[in-house]
Steps between C-alpha positions, in 0.01 A plus 500: 500500500735204559644532151551874555687434827725236342586726208633768737667271754878462539637157413715321763848412377559125472128430516359597160142400589487696830425872537518760777180704535673766706377786286168485327386774270143611534302369205140533393257347747127442542302800618314438827135606486309504827168314515166666570498333840848638568382849406210470745745418781729795424330746740607278792830639625709192575719682752197620696345156472812339649478749787140401564591130497785557746272704727249215525761221479300372205755244382560339839311178428502475121854566378455300179174680414572858593260789539569626148419156354183499709393848390560433130309172523202663671488788250516256208232287663266795543554631147441152357192446719637165617287352777693203646852410610522221243399741224752757624778242485407392147444848357803666658742220415382469139754763390735499797802502268403856408475625858868581540429867425248504787753362747290194583498129417260209527235479770358193678148508640613359836766771529249770408250363751761509779606852404139620502462369853832613648616816322401820685216681326672829586744438212221532246302765690799737509582426137147605408536815712828576323332475160196699614727790594624515141150554363391855422257676733199455273558124478538468877181695569306315232620162627406581860150603391445185292585232755267354760555190710261214569522238772262252660454341841320168559208492742457137621145411605534129572266210435208658684437733207405246238427772245866612504708382205823296528801621297739216582642668809213655696121497511374853529533838337768736378549873555662683206655841565608751235717790620745765389872422553536794742140519615388436858141408411385234251338615177277196477410200719303206365384180675472195274488119525840344570514368144522847340852597390655845541529518121120512466477794741793659319320480165193670645700781657715547191186535287371771733823692559722408201792471738776244523426260787784310666396170655726374776540150356795463262440566132124553511503882473679496167266239357208711615632814332568320170156343491329835552696703245 
């Protein structure tokens, strides 16, 4: 490309080795091919996304790591099934020189941790709602029917109940509740020792109902779904 530009540049009088690049003819260039990850992000309307960010003031505290950087990082993390901040930093930065087409750069785990704590969750909730509206009616109905939620509440019993198990935080029991996203009544309630994780209850319910269960702790629901498929 440099040789092409020099060949079509106008030489400066009195300076035989100096050229003006005032007019550059368009020559053959490299064709830009979007990555698979870039194609997956295409349904997100950037103009609408900017409106959502402005509505929630999403970039108020993290101007160097904006909401778009955050969203792309989280999507890449989920698709790659990365389970720790250190792993996110290593995996995402491995090919950061190719991220220019995504509009993002490098990510530091401390910056990501701060953004996770301070950025309004409404930015991502409304982005999801925006994408859900683009789905066809059959997909929306099917998705609503597939999803159930699972949560648990600790029931401390204290030292008087010596039979109660200790899970590192409390000695007692745990109440697991499975419910529909829009339902007013739980579909299932189970009482277990405090050492039993929601994932175990999720596996039992998924075996019975073959539905996608969303656990309220971080990345667990997606691990659960992959293990059962």
